[in-house]
VMD Tcl script that draws the C-alpha trace (Angstrom):
set ca {
  {0.00 0.00 0.00}
  {0.97 3.61 -0.52}
  {-0.33 6.89 0.87}
  {-1.70 9.65 -1.34}
  {-2.66 13.26 -0.64}
  {-3.97 15.74 -3.21}
  {-5.16 19.32 -2.77}
  {-6.79 21.50 -5.43}
  {-7.74 25.17 -5.41}
  {-5.52 26.47 -2.59}
  {-5.60 30.25 -2.32}
  {-2.19 30.16 -0.68}
  {0.54 28.67 -2.87}
  {3.49 29.94 -0.86}
  {6.48 27.95 0.31}
  {4.75 27.69 3.69}
  {1.80 25.95 2.04}
  {4.12 23.53 0.25}
  {5.77 22.75 3.59}
  {2.35 22.15 5.12}
  {1.41 19.69 2.37}
  {4.69 17.83 2.92}
  {4.00 17.76 6.67}
  {0.51 16.34 6.16}
  {1.73 13.80 3.60}
  {4.30 12.69 6.17}
  {1.40 11.52 8.35}
  {0.91 8.79 5.75}
  {4.54 7.65 5.66}
  {3.75 4.45 7.57}
  {1.78 3.38 4.49}
  {4.70 4.05 2.15}
  {8.09 4.24 3.86}
  {10.14 3.61 0.69}
  {10.01 7.03 -1.02}
  {8.18 10.36 -1.06}
  {7.07 12.47 -4.02}
  {5.34 15.82 -4.53}
  {4.13 17.59 -7.67}
  {3.00 21.23 -7.54}
  {1.17 22.99 -10.35}
  {-0.22 26.40 -9.51}
  {-2.77 25.90 -6.74}
  {-2.67 22.09 -7.06}
  {-0.58 19.62 -5.05}
  {-0.24 15.85 -5.53}
  {1.80 14.03 -2.87}
  {2.76 10.38 -2.56}
  {4.31 8.07 0.02}
  {5.47 4.90 -1.72}
  {5.51 1.27 -0.70}
  {7.47 -0.29 -3.56}
  {5.98 -3.65 -4.60}
  {6.17 -3.66 -8.41}
  {9.24 -2.14 -10.09}
  {10.88 -0.85 -6.89}
  {13.76 0.71 -8.85}
  {11.93 3.13 -11.16}
  {8.25 3.29 -10.18}
  {8.37 6.38 -7.94}
  {5.30 8.62 -7.93}
  {3.62 10.86 -8.91}
  {3.53 9.31 -12.39}
  {3.18 11.17 -15.69}
  {2.32 10.86 -19.36}
  {5.01 11.57 -21.97}
  {4.94 15.38 -21.81}
  {4.03 15.52 -18.10}
  {0.73 17.28 -18.72}
  {-1.08 14.43 -16.96}
  {-0.06 13.78 -13.33}
  {-1.36 10.91 -11.20}
  {-0.82 9.75 -7.63}
  {-1.99 6.20 -6.96}
  {-2.41 3.85 -4.04}
  {-3.00 0.30 -5.24}
  {-2.19 -2.47 -7.66}
  {-3.41 -2.85 -11.26}
  {-3.24 -6.59 -11.93}
  {-4.05 -6.34 -15.64}
  {-1.52 -3.61 -16.42}
  {0.37 -5.77 -18.92}
  {-2.81 -6.41 -20.93}
  {-3.66 -2.71 -20.78}
  {-0.21 -1.78 -22.08}
  {-1.04 -3.77 -25.20}
  {-3.92 -1.35 -25.82}
  {-1.56 1.59 -25.31}
  {1.21 0.75 -27.78}
  {1.29 4.29 -29.14}
  {2.46 5.52 -25.74}
  {5.93 5.60 -24.28}
  {6.19 4.17 -20.77}
  {8.87 5.56 -18.45}
  {8.62 2.93 -15.69}
  {7.64 -0.67 -15.09}
  {5.04 0.45 -12.54}
  {1.63 -1.19 -12.92}
  {0.01 2.18 -12.13}
  {1.53 4.14 -15.03}
  {-1.22 2.85 -17.34}
  {-3.69 5.16 -15.59}
  {-2.13 8.33 -17.05}
  {-2.16 6.92 -20.59}
  {-5.64 5.40 -20.33}
  {-6.95 8.85 -19.39}
  {-5.30 10.31 -22.51}
  {-6.97 7.77 -24.80}
  {-10.33 7.18 -23.10}
  {-11.00 10.29 -21.02}
  {-12.79 9.81 -17.71}
  {-14.49 6.57 -18.76}
  {-11.52 4.23 -18.38}
  {-11.85 3.28 -14.70}
  {-13.88 0.12 -15.30}
  {-11.00 -1.16 -17.48}
  {-8.81 -1.43 -14.38}
  {-8.63 -4.82 -12.67}
  {-7.23 -4.28 -9.22}
  {-7.47 -2.36 -5.98}
  {-6.84 1.35 -6.18}
  {-7.48 4.89 -5.09}
  {-6.04 7.56 -7.33}
  {-6.16 11.27 -8.10}
  {-5.29 12.54 -11.58}
  {-4.58 16.14 -12.63}
  {-4.87 17.31 -16.23}
  {-2.67 20.42 -16.28}
  {-3.93 21.40 -19.75}
  {-7.16 22.70 -18.24}
  {-6.51 22.21 -14.50}
  {-9.29 19.62 -14.29}
  {-8.95 16.59 -12.06}
  {-10.58 13.27 -11.27}
  {-10.43 10.95 -8.24}
  {-11.59 7.35 -8.14}
  {-11.79 4.40 -5.76}
  {-11.89 0.67 -6.53}
  {-15.13 -1.27 -6.83}
  {-15.41 -2.54 -3.24}
  {-13.26 -0.02 -1.40}
  {-10.30 -2.29 -0.63}
  {-8.06 0.78 -0.58}
  {-9.16 3.71 1.60}
  {-9.87 7.22 0.33}
  {-11.31 10.34 1.95}
  {-12.54 13.55 0.39}
  {-12.65 16.94 2.15}
  {-13.30 20.64 1.72}
  {-11.32 23.57 3.16}
  {-12.74 26.94 4.18}
  {-10.69 28.55 1.40}
  {-12.65 26.61 -1.23}
  {-9.96 23.96 -1.64}
  {-10.76 20.31 -2.26}
  {-8.75 17.52 -0.64}
  {-8.24 13.78 -1.15}
  {-6.23 11.48 1.12}
  {-5.69 7.79 1.84}
  {-6.36 8.35 5.52}
  {-8.39 10.85 7.50}
  {-5.40 11.98 9.57}
  {-3.85 13.69 6.54}
  {-6.76 16.08 5.94}
  {-8.86 16.25 9.13}
  {-7.01 19.26 10.59}
  {-7.18 21.36 7.43}
  {-10.69 20.52 6.19}
  {-13.91 21.92 7.58}
  {-15.78 18.86 6.35}
  {-14.67 15.47 5.04}
  {-16.28 12.15 4.15}
  {-15.31 8.64 3.17}
  {-15.07 8.52 -0.64}
  {-17.62 5.99 -1.88}
  {-16.28 2.73 -3.38}
  {-16.89 2.21 -7.09}
  {-17.24 5.96 -7.65}
  {-15.37 8.66 -9.54}
  {-15.30 12.39 -8.83}
  {-14.92 14.71 -11.80}
  {-14.09 18.39 -11.30}
  {-15.61 19.11 -14.71}
  {-18.96 17.72 -13.58}
  {-18.56 18.76 -9.95}
  {-20.04 15.55 -8.62}
  {-19.50 11.90 -7.73}
  {-20.88 9.21 -10.00}
  {-20.80 5.45 -9.75}
  {-18.58 3.77 -12.35}
  {-19.06 0.25 -10.92}
  {-22.45 -1.12 -11.96}
  {-22.46 -4.92 -11.64}
  {-25.69 -6.92 -12.00}
  {-25.80 -7.81 -8.27}
  {-25.81 -4.17 -7.17}
  {-29.56 -3.87 -7.74}
  {-30.08 -6.76 -5.27}
  {-32.39 -8.58 -7.70}
  {-32.43 -12.31 -7.05}
  {-30.14 -14.17 -9.50}
  {-30.98 -17.55 -11.04}
  {-27.72 -18.95 -12.49}
  {-27.26 -22.63 -11.52}
  {-24.32 -23.49 -9.29}
  {-21.29 -24.83 -11.15}
  {-18.48 -25.79 -8.75}
  {-15.83 -25.90 -11.50}
  {-16.57 -22.37 -12.72}
  {-16.48 -21.06 -9.16}
  {-13.22 -22.85 -8.35}
  {-11.46 -21.69 -11.53}
  {-12.56 -18.09 -10.98}
  {-11.09 -18.11 -7.49}
  {-7.85 -19.74 -8.61}
  {-7.50 -17.05 -11.26}
  {-8.12 -14.35 -8.63}
  {-5.36 -15.74 -6.40}
  {-2.83 -16.24 -9.19}
  {-3.13 -12.69 -10.53}
  {-2.34 -11.41 -7.02}
  {1.04 -13.12 -7.06}
  {2.27 -10.14 -9.11}
  {5.17 -8.86 -7.02}
  {8.84 -7.91 -7.06}
  {9.21 -8.21 -3.27}
  {8.91 -11.02 -0.66}
  {5.34 -12.02 0.21}
  {3.20 -14.56 2.02}
  {-0.33 -15.49 3.13}
  {-2.15 -14.64 6.35}
  {-3.32 -18.06 7.55}
  {-5.81 -18.42 10.40}
  {-6.60 -22.06 9.64}
  {-10.21 -21.22 8.78}
  {-11.73 -22.00 5.40}
  {-11.08 -18.72 3.63}
  {-7.42 -18.14 4.47}
  {-6.71 -21.86 4.03}
  {-8.12 -21.81 0.50}
  {-6.04 -18.74 -0.36}
  {-2.94 -20.53 0.94}
  {-3.82 -23.80 -0.81}
  {-4.29 -22.15 -4.21}
  {-1.25 -19.88 -3.84}
  {0.89 -22.85 -2.82}
  {-0.35 -24.93 -5.74}
  {0.38 -22.30 -8.40}
  {3.35 -20.46 -6.91}
  {5.98 -22.54 -8.73}
  {4.51 -21.46 -12.09}
  {4.53 -17.74 -11.24}
  {7.16 -15.10 -11.99}
  {7.44 -14.44 -8.26}
  {8.88 -17.93 -7.73}
  {11.88 -17.04 -9.91}
  {12.87 -14.35 -7.41}
  {11.61 -15.67 -4.08}
  {11.41 -19.45 -4.44}
  {8.48 -21.81 -4.63}
  {7.88 -22.42 -0.92}
  {5.05 -20.23 0.33}
  {5.40 -18.33 3.60}
  {2.36 -18.29 5.89}
  {1.69 -16.25 9.03}
  {-0.66 -16.66 11.98}
  {-1.26 -14.78 15.24}
  {-3.04 -15.72 18.44}
  {-2.97 -16.09 22.18}
  {-1.12 -19.24 23.19}
  {-3.44 -22.22 22.82}
  {-5.96 -20.32 20.64}
  {-8.10 -22.11 18.01}
  {-6.41 -20.38 15.08}
  {-2.84 -21.33 15.99}
  {-3.59 -25.03 16.09}
  {-5.64 -25.02 12.89}
  {-3.16 -22.84 10.98}
  {-0.24 -25.10 11.87}
  {-2.19 -28.11 10.64}
  {-2.94 -26.43 7.30}
  {0.66 -25.24 6.95}
  {1.96 -28.76 7.59}
  {-0.45 -30.17 5.01}
  {0.53 -27.60 2.36}
  {4.24 -27.66 3.20}
  {4.53 -23.90 3.74}
  {7.23 -22.07 5.68}
  {4.99 -21.20 8.61}
  {5.53 -18.36 11.09}
  {3.48 -18.43 14.30}
  {3.27 -15.25 16.39}
  {1.93 -15.03 19.93}
  {0.60 -11.99 21.71}
  {-0.64 -11.49 25.25}
  {-3.86 -9.85 26.33}
  {-1.87 -7.05 27.95}
  {0.15 -6.49 24.78}
  {-3.09 -6.17 22.85}
  {-4.65 -3.78 25.36}
  {-1.51 -1.64 25.30}
  {-1.82 -1.36 21.51}
  {-5.49 -0.26 21.44}
  {-4.76 3.48 21.20}
  {-2.36 2.97 18.30}
  {-4.84 0.66 16.59}
  {-7.63 3.24 16.80}
  {-5.29 5.97 15.53}
  {-4.33 3.87 12.50}
  {-7.72 2.29 11.70}
  {-9.60 5.56 12.26}
  {-12.70 3.89 13.66}
  {-14.44 3.16 16.95}
  {-16.40 0.18 15.61}
  {-16.13 -2.58 18.22}
  {-15.75 -5.55 15.85}
  {-13.12 -3.78 13.80}
  {-10.98 -2.86 16.79}
  {-11.22 -6.35 18.31}
  {-9.97 -7.92 15.09}
  {-7.56 -5.17 14.06}
  {-5.44 -5.39 17.20}
  {-3.95 -8.88 16.68}
  {-3.64 -8.14 12.96}
  {-1.80 -4.89 13.76}
  {0.64 -6.72 16.06}
  {1.18 -9.53 13.54}
  {1.85 -7.06 10.70}
  {4.75 -5.53 12.59}
  {6.31 -8.97 13.04}
  {5.78 -9.85 9.38}
  {7.40 -6.60 8.21}
  {10.39 -7.28 10.47}
  {11.01 -10.44 8.42}
  {11.40 -8.34 5.27}
  {7.98 -9.26 3.84}
  {6.06 -6.41 2.18}
  {2.93 -8.06 0.76}
  {0.45 -10.67 2.00}
  {-2.68 -12.33 0.64}
  {-5.67 -12.44 2.98}
  {-9.11 -14.05 3.06}
  {-11.48 -11.11 3.59}
  {-14.75 -10.94 1.65}
  {-15.78 -14.60 1.48}
  {-18.27 -14.41 4.36}
  {-20.03 -11.46 2.79}
  {-20.28 -13.08 -0.64}
  {-21.36 -16.55 0.51}
  {-23.26 -15.74 3.70}
  {-20.60 -17.30 5.89}
  {-21.38 -15.55 9.14}
  {-23.23 -17.78 11.58}
  {-26.28 -15.54 11.75}
  {-27.07 -16.54 8.14}
  {-28.39 -19.81 9.62}
  {-31.47 -17.76 10.52}
  {-32.10 -16.29 7.06}
  {-35.84 -16.87 6.46}
  {-35.61 -17.33 2.67}
  {-33.23 -17.04 -0.26}
  {-34.40 -13.51 -1.12}
  {-33.45 -12.10 2.28}
  {-30.26 -14.17 2.28}
  {-29.16 -12.66 -1.05}
  {-30.12 -9.11 -0.11}
  {-28.13 -9.39 3.11}
  {-25.03 -10.53 1.19}
  {-25.44 -7.51 -1.10}
  {-25.70 -5.17 1.88}
  {-22.64 -6.76 3.46}
  {-20.49 -6.39 0.33}
  {-21.54 -2.77 -0.10}
  {-20.46 -2.04 3.50}
  {-17.12 -3.87 3.39}
  {-15.17 -0.62 2.98}
  {-16.36 0.44 6.45}
  {-15.41 -2.82 8.16}
  {-13.20 -5.68 6.95}
  {-11.58 -3.82 4.06}
  {-10.77 -0.93 6.37}
  {-9.29 -3.33 8.95}
  {-7.29 -5.42 6.50}
  {-5.85 -2.35 4.81}
  {-5.11 -0.03 7.71}
  {-3.97 -2.61 10.28}
  {-1.35 -3.86 7.84}
  {-0.47 -0.50 6.26}
  {0.36 0.82 9.73}
  {3.65 -1.06 9.30}
  {4.16 -0.66 5.53}
  {2.65 -4.05 4.67}
  {0.25 -4.53 1.75}
  {-2.75 -6.87 2.02}
  {-4.37 -8.28 -1.14}
  {-7.79 -9.92 -1.06}
  {-8.56 -12.46 -3.83}
  {-12.18 -13.04 -2.75}
  {-12.90 -9.41 -3.68}
  {-11.76 -9.85 -7.26}
  {-14.32 -8.15 -9.55}
  {-14.75 -11.14 -11.84}
  {-15.00 -13.60 -8.96}
  {-17.66 -11.50 -7.21}
  {-19.72 -11.30 -10.39}
  {-19.65 -15.08 -10.78}
  {-20.35 -15.83 -7.13}
  {-23.15 -13.27 -6.86}
  {-24.87 -14.52 -10.02}
  {-25.53 -17.96 -8.45}
  {-29.08 -18.71 -7.36}
  {-28.94 -17.98 -3.60}
  {-30.90 -21.16 -2.90}
  {-27.50 -22.88 -3.25}
  {-26.00 -20.62 -0.58}
  {-28.76 -21.23 1.95}
  {-27.70 -23.19 5.04}
  {-29.64 -26.46 4.85}
  {-28.86 -28.93 7.65}
  {-31.41 -31.33 6.16}
  {-29.23 -31.53 3.02}
  {-25.92 -31.51 4.89}
  {-25.11 -27.95 3.78}
  {-23.32 -25.80 6.33}
  {-22.37 -22.15 5.83}
  {-20.43 -21.49 2.59}
  {-21.19 -25.01 1.41}
  {-20.91 -24.06 -2.29}
  {-17.37 -22.78 -1.75}
  {-16.33 -25.80 0.31}
  {-17.84 -28.16 -2.25}
  {-16.05 -26.41 -5.13}
  {-12.70 -27.29 -3.54}
  {-13.68 -30.74 -2.29}
  {-11.49 -32.69 -4.72}
  {-10.77 -36.30 -3.77}
  {-8.30 -36.76 -6.63}
  {-6.09 -33.74 -5.86}
  {-7.22 -32.46 -2.45}
  {-6.69 -28.81 -1.70}
  {-7.23 -29.26 2.04}
  {-8.05 -32.01 4.55}
  {-11.81 -32.56 4.88}
  {-12.06 -31.42 8.50}
  {-10.35 -28.13 7.61}
  {-12.47 -27.72 4.49}
  {-15.55 -28.04 6.69}
  {-14.31 -26.18 9.77}
  {-16.94 -23.92 11.32}
  {-16.62 -20.18 10.98}
  {-14.70 -18.18 13.58}
  {-14.65 -14.40 13.61}
  {-10.97 -13.41 13.49}
  {-11.23 -11.75 16.90}
  {-12.71 -15.00 18.31}
  {-10.26 -17.33 16.62}
  {-7.15 -15.67 18.04}
  {-8.41 -16.74 21.48}
  {-11.82 -16.41 23.15}
  {-10.26 -14.75 26.24}
  {-9.16 -11.83 24.05}
  {-12.68 -10.44 23.73}
  {-13.59 -11.19 27.33}
  {-10.44 -9.42 28.53}
  {-11.19 -6.38 26.37}
  {-14.63 -6.13 27.97}
  {-13.14 -6.45 31.47}
  {-10.58 -3.74 30.72}
  {-13.27 -1.39 29.38}
  {-15.43 -2.03 32.44}
  {-12.59 -0.74 34.61}
  {-12.16 2.41 32.50}
  {-15.83 3.35 32.08}
  {-18.14 3.82 35.05}
  {-21.86 3.07 35.12}
  {-22.58 6.80 35.34}
  {-20.47 7.49 32.24}
  {-22.42 4.95 30.21}
  {-25.75 6.21 31.57}
  {-24.96 9.71 30.31}
  {-23.44 8.53 27.02}
  {-26.25 10.00 24.93}
  {-25.45 13.49 26.24}
  {-21.71 13.20 25.67}
  {-22.01 11.38 22.33}
  {-25.45 12.17 20.89}
  {-24.43 10.91 17.46}
  {-23.84 7.15 17.15}
  {-24.15 6.77 20.94}
  {-22.12 3.89 22.45}
  {-24.34 1.31 24.17}
  {-21.67 -0.74 25.95}
  {-18.66 0.17 28.08}
  {-16.33 -1.35 25.50}
  {-17.82 0.84 22.76}
  {-17.65 3.89 25.06}
  {-13.97 3.23 25.81}
  {-13.06 3.03 22.11}
  {-15.07 6.16 21.39}
  {-13.17 8.25 23.95}
  {-9.86 7.26 22.36}
  {-11.15 8.00 18.85}
  {-12.40 11.45 19.88}
  {-8.97 12.28 21.31}
  {-7.36 11.73 17.89}
  {-10.25 12.86 15.68}
  {-12.41 15.41 17.55}
  {-14.32 16.88 14.59}
  {-17.96 16.04 13.88}
  {-17.00 15.01 10.35}
  {-14.66 12.32 11.71}
  {-17.27 10.50 13.79}
  {-19.68 10.59 10.85}
  {-17.32 8.36 8.84}
  {-17.86 5.48 11.31}
  {-20.92 3.23 10.89}
  {-23.34 2.41 13.70}
  {-26.54 0.56 14.50}
  {-27.41 -2.79 16.10}
  {-25.53 -5.93 15.02}
  {-25.24 -9.53 16.13}
  {-22.38 -11.75 14.96}
  {-21.46 -9.08 12.35}
  {-24.94 -8.77 10.87}
  {-26.43 -5.62 9.40}
  {-29.16 -3.94 11.43}
  {-31.77 -5.37 9.04}
  {-30.71 -8.98 9.71}
  {-31.05 -8.54 13.50}
  {-34.78 -8.78 12.79}
  {-34.37 -12.43 11.75}
  {-34.38 -13.63 15.38}
  {-36.13 -11.84 18.23}
  {-33.62 -13.24 20.75}
  {-30.75 -11.38 19.09}
  {-31.99 -7.99 20.24}
  {-31.26 -9.17 23.81}
  {-27.63 -10.03 23.00}
  {-26.36 -7.54 20.42}
  {-22.71 -8.57 20.47}
  {-20.67 -8.61 17.25}
  {-18.78 -11.77 18.23}
  {-19.61 -14.90 16.25}
  {-20.42 -16.66 19.53}
  {-23.47 -14.41 19.88}
  {-25.33 -16.35 17.17}
  {-27.05 -18.38 19.83}
  {-27.57 -22.06 19.16}
  {-25.44 -21.86 16.02}
  {-21.81 -21.69 17.11}
  {-20.49 -24.65 19.03}
  {-19.08 -22.26 21.64}
  {-22.18 -20.05 21.89}
  {-22.57 -18.11 25.10}
  {-23.37 -20.61 27.83}
  {-25.14 -18.24 30.15}
  {-27.42 -16.97 27.41}
  {-28.47 -20.45 26.40}
  {-29.50 -21.38 29.92}
  {-28.49 -25.04 29.64}
  {-24.70 -25.58 29.89}
  {-25.08 -28.78 27.91}
  {-26.43 -26.75 25.03}
  {-23.02 -25.12 24.57}
  {-21.97 -27.89 22.21}
  {-25.35 -28.30 20.55}
  {-25.05 -26.53 17.25}
  {-27.77 -26.67 14.63}
  {-28.25 -30.17 13.17}
  {-25.75 -30.81 10.42}
  {-23.42 -28.01 11.52}
  {-19.84 -29.03 12.25}
  {-18.64 -28.53 15.81}
  {-15.01 -28.02 16.69}
  {-13.16 -31.03 18.10}
}
mol new
graphics top color blue
foreach p $ca { graphics top sphere $p radius 0.5 }
foreach p [lrange $ca 0 end-1] q [lrange $ca 1 end] { graphics top cylinder $p $q radius 0.2 }
display resetview
């Protein structure tokens, strides 16, 4: 990942203003510690902090067209840049950077080229010929981008809120799949897939098509000129990423530089579910596995830093970001700069345990659509910012545009959890990789029950966070929360604790408005809480809160201790 900052329409274009832009851009240096760049043109500034992944030697930014009339600052990876270069043979390329195609595509296709890009990206492009500019963000919002407005009439764009919050009167999260055009003065959606309308699809399930689409998504993300690996929790999603990457690594260009043995990484409290499962998968795949431990105290000590970097007070995000943040530092210390990760699968396939309660295929499908549309506020934000805090790039194959289109076109009846037919959550994905001839994974891993990341690193992690928050926040503080925080009021002491830290770093009203709110159980949207009346009594984002579904569901809430191991019929329980 890189960090970008762009400012247009500054009244002040003095040396002091240039120094201020450099100072603000420096706040993003954790995202791109390898090099810094700045282009000034009149009242316009484009700054860049680079994490060099492709063409480390010559791909410094900002990037330009041949005569430098087009300037672009990019955070992301364009996986199809070689194919796009074939369409741009009349142009002269100065670097081997995958992002240089953006400047030339704009020259040939104007503002309508964004859908041609296959990758994750946020970019800002300046056309100095008429001082117009555009900004765009990838389809799902894998890379972060914020947009703000200064009192002097200036317009700002930045990878993280911290780079513009002090100098903008108002700022918002830039919507995924959108482009802003200064010529039109408005945002418009460039990403218009069939599933976005939430109409119920009817394509029959074909396991081979689904498997091949995912393999293709993983393989294209092996594009790198630096050491890399896979984040491996031992759950289904990360295990499939590791299995496919391991299977195809030897055939990739990356293997020529870094060898054909895949590196995998896992974090957890000692004795946690993830550590054991990840080691088993790593042994099966023959990866070079790195296991990192953290303590509850170490995690609690990191909370303030985590909130500063993730720029959120969402409880689920902070719970899961903390171990990921600690692991990323360890990974970077090994010289690794890029990792593949398994985010997005649960949203696409209805993998969260609360989907057991979906009343019909229509509501099931609509909930998956809502979850994908909100990913940029939750898992994408976590996966990007928790890793970028240490100059590590996370790539997410499940959020490949082509793969999403295929997976979301399948009749949702196939995704429904049907114990009577032996179908557990994400059955169609598990079945697609259930190959007896050339197994990708052992059966019991392939059919392992879902753990939220914050649960899987060790159940005591969440319980300890709650205990710590209870010591920091009094009953009176929580009682008066609606007066202190009238917008998106915290309803638990844990949420209140995170909010106070967030407000210390980001005190403006605009900042708190970028964070989502509303009731949730086991990571559901507010709408899905309506599926089970009992959930309103236990609105906890942990996967264990899906009562009667997870094998380790909250004992005290179930009433009968023996029911702790009684999952729904046909649902796998952990051994």
